[in-house]
N, C-alpha and C positions, 0 to 999 in steps of 0.2 A: 657553126650552127648543127645541133644533130638532124639527122636525114631523118624523115619521118616514116615511120614504120606502116608499110603497104598491108592492111590487116587482109587483102583477097591472096596474097603470097601463098605457094602452100606449105605446109611444115615440113621440113628438111625428113626425107624417108629414113629408117634406121637401116643398119647395115645388114645385107643379107645374110643369112645362115645356113651354112649348105646342109643337104640333105643329110649328110653324114651324121651332124648334130642331133637332128631329128633321131636318125635312127640308136645310136648312144644313149639318148634318154630315153627313147620308146624302151631298149634294153636293160637300162639301170632301175625303172620301174617297178618296184617290190612287188606289185601285185600281178596275176596273171592278166595281159589284155589282151586284145583282139581289136581289128577294125575289120568293117565289112561295108561293100558297096550299097546303095539304095536296094539292090535286091536281094541283100543278105548273105551275098557270096564274099567266103572272107580271104579278103587280099592280104593281111597281114598278123603275126601275132611273133610275141618275145617269147624269151627262152621260160620265163615261166607260167607262159599259158600251151606251149611245147610239151613241159615236164608233166602239166597236170593231165592234159588229153592223150599222153602216152601211154600215164599211170590208167587212165578209162579207157584204155585200147581204143582211143577213137582218133585217128588220123584227122589232121585236120585238111591240109592240102585239099582243094577241089571239092571242098564240101561249104551248106552253108553252115548258119550259127546255130538255129533249132535241130539241123542234122547231127552235129555232133555232143549234145543236150542226151542228160536222161529223158526216155521218151515218155515219161509222166507229167513232163515240163514244159515237153515241144508247143503245144496248143498254147499255153498261156505266154509264152516267149516269143511266138509267132504275133499274136496280137499287141504284147506289148512293144516289140519291134515296131510293129506300122505307128501306132502311138506315138511313139518317139519321134520318127520320118513326118507324120502328120503334124505333131503340135510343136515340133521343134524343141523340145524340152526332155529333162533327165528322167528317163523312167527307171526304177527299181524293180526287179525280179527276184524272188527267192528262187535258189537252183539245190539241188540235194545230189550227191553223188555215192553211190553206195562205194562202201569199204569193206576189208575184210575183219574189222572189229563190227559189234552189233549195233553198234550207232552209225549213219550216214556223216559223210562230211559236206559240207552246209556251207553256201555260198548267197552270199546279198553282191549279185551282178547289176553294175550300174551301165545302163544305156545311155550314152552319151551324143547327140549330135557333133557330127564333125565340117566343119565351114571351108574352105579353101581362103587364100590372103582378100576376096574379092568380096567373101562373104557368102559365096554359092555353097548349097548344101551339095556334099560330096559324098557321105556316107555316117555310120554309125560307129563308134566305138564302146568295146563292151569290157569293162573295167569287174573282176571277180574278186571279191573279200571274204575272206575265210571267218565265219562266224560261228561255227561250231562249238566253239565255247560257250560262247555270247546265249545261244539259243539252247544248252543246256542247261545254264543257269534258270534262262527264261524258264523253262519248262519246270525246273526244280522250285521255283519261286511260285510259278504258277499251280503246282501240285500242292504247295504248303498252303497255300491262300485257300484251294479249294477245302481241303483238309478240315483249315479253321474255320470256314464257313459252313462247310456240313458237321462240325463238332459243336457252331452255335445253332443250325437248326434242329438237332437232334436233340438237345438239350431244351430248345425252344417247346417243339413238339412233345418231348416228354412229359415238360412242366405242363403243358394245357391238358395233355389226354389223363394226365394225374389228378388235375382239378375235375373236368369231368367224369373219371369212376368215383371219384370221392362224392361228387355232387348225383349219380347215380345210387352209389352204395346206400348215401343218408335217406336218401327219398323213397327207397324201399323198405330201407327198414324204418322208417316212418311209417309208412301206407301198411306193412305189415301189423304196427302194433296199436292202430283206429281201429274204431269201433264204428266208427259213420261212414258213409259214402262219399258226402262231401270233403271228407278231410282225405279220404284215399284218395279221390280222384284227383284234388289240388296236387298229391305226394307225385301219381304217377305222370300227371303232365308235365311237372319238373323234370320228370326223367326220361320224357319222350322230348324236351326241349335241350336235354344235354345230349342224346343221341343223336339228336337232327344237326348238332352243333358238331358232334363228331365224325357225321356223315359228311358235312361240308369239309372239313378240312383234310379228310380224305380225297375228295373230288379234288379239291385245289391241287393238293401234293401228286395225285395219279394225273392231272391237266399237266403238271410243268414236266413230271419225270418220263411221259408220254411222247412231250414235242417233237422229238427227234425221229419219232417212229410212223409221221404222219407227211413223208417229203412228198406223196403222189397226190396230195390232196391239193393242188394249186389250183388257186384262181385269180382273179384280176383284184387289184388292189379300190381301186373305185368303186366296184361291183360288191366288193364282200363289206365294205363302210357302207354304202348306200342300205343296202340288203338290210344290214345289222340294224342300222337306225329306224328303219321300216318297221322292223318285228317288233321292236322296244317300244316305241310309242305308246302304242293301248296300255302298256303297264304302266308309264311314266304317267301318263292320264290319271289313271286310276290313285297316283300319287299324289295330286295336284300339281304334278311338274310340266309343264309347256315344254317341247322339244322344237328349236331353231336347228335349223342344217343350211348350213352355206360351203357350197363346194366350187369346183374350180378344174376343170379339166387339166388332166397329167395324161402322158403317156402309158401306153397300156403297161402294166406292171406285173410280173406274175410273184403272189403269195400265198404262203401255208394258211389255208380260207382259216382250220381250227385254232391253231394258236393267235392268230391277230381277233378271232371273235371271242377268245378267252379274255384277252388284253381288254377289249374293247370293254365286254360284259364288268372284269373286274374294276376299271376306271369310272364309269359310270355307275355302278354298284356305289362306289366311294360317293360319287356325288351325289345321288340319292338319300346316302346317310346323312350328308351335309346340310341337307334341307329338310326336316322333319314336318315341315308345314307346309311345303309345297316351294315353288319358285320356278326357276328357268335354266334348262340346261341346252346350251350353247355347241353346237358341235361344229367345223370349220374341217377342210380337206385341200390342200392346195400345195403346189409346188415350191419347196425350201429352195433349192438350186437344180443345178444340170443332171443332178445323180442323185436328188433325193427328195421327196416329199413328205410332208408334214400333217399328222391329225392331232387337232384342239379340241380338249372339252373342258366347258369353263361352266360352272354354278354360281350361284346367287346365294351362295351359304356363306357361313361368318370368316371364312379362311382358315388358312393355317398359319399356326401360333409359330415364328421363324424362330424358336429355340427346339421345334419339333423336326424343321427341315430335315436337317441330315439325318434324321433316322426315320424318315418318312413309309422309306422302300423296306425295312428289316421287318423280319418274320415277326407277327405278332404282335407290333409296336399299337401301342395306340396313345391318345393324345393327353392319356392321364402318365405315360413315359413309362410303362410298365407292363407286363405280359396280360391284358385285360380279357375281358368273358367276350367281346364283341358280339357279333348276334350271328343268328343262323343263316343270314345271306351272307355276312362280311364278316367270317371269324378270325380276322386280324391278317389272315394270309393273301391276299388279293392282291396288293400294289404290291408285294414281295413276289408273287407269281408274276404277276406282269412284266414286272422290271426284269425278272429272269426271260421271260418270254422274248421281250423285246430284244434283249441283246444274243438268243438264239438268231433270231432274225437279221440281225446285222445291225442293228439301230441303236436309239438310244430314248431315253423317258427321262422327263424332266418337271418339277411343280414349282408353281411360284402364286404369287397373292394377283388377283386384280386390283386397283385403284379404289378404292372406297370397299368393296367386300366381294366375296366369293375364292375360290380356288381354279388355276388353269391347270391342265397337265398337257402338256407338249409329248407327243408320240412321233420321234424321226424315222422313218425306215427308207431303206435306199429304193429306188428304181431298179427294178432289175428285169430286161426284157424277156419275154419268153423265150423259150430253148426253140 
């Protein structure tokens, strides 16, 4: 009769592997690799790492990991090193070394916690992977995409301004050939409307172009959002729109005040255009997760046609699917500018339809503690 197995008996231990084996494994690793104590002091490195740092004229022995890296990235490396220790998880940091050529040598440095046989934390390993070629290709692709988008935007702007100028020229010619004051007034009114729309387009383009030059205008995210809706509530009331604001406390978060106000203004204007006879605009502010907050604006209009959803943030796109006329307040650039500014702030914006009727725009922004 077979002997019963004792489920409580310990499993046989694998044979121990001596230190020499690990040293050979460490050396055979193709990437530069350094191990550090929890304090960040370098305790071991392989030949590839020594070769890298000797070329950078940065001796390894007796220094910390941050000290042997370029000065521009030291503070970031110290922060991410502490994060790897605190979370006991992998963290990736971008490191760039100056080179004799025009382009620097770029590495993705992976910080990995190191544990002993009893699962005790003993330090951090830093592995350097050369991503120079990948980064060059990525920059070329981004440049090509920017040029493509610039070409599309330039064509759209040129087309729109051409329509405005033709309208102005036609109205002025009509006014000059009319003998009655009423006809001349109507022609000049159309001219004035076209000029107003042209000014609105220029304002939207300047708002986006100048976004990078407002870095000193920082404010708290919650305060900026609440003040904005307090200010526009009277204007909404004149349009028969009721404003509902619901917000939850979130940590103090520094945000560029003017770009955020432009974003909120453009999305709110889009909601107003969707409710020509009045309705309800609901704004909410809440924490999305540990690192981001979400501002949502919902209207009670007719919603968004699903076939138009993917084109919603394109310049001058209208629900007719063409470069349309828009209005003096919303010349067709509002959502495109909002989309661009949100990404400049490190966030994202998306649109969806509500059950029943209406549309909802979600603006997700990072929670950035003040410096």
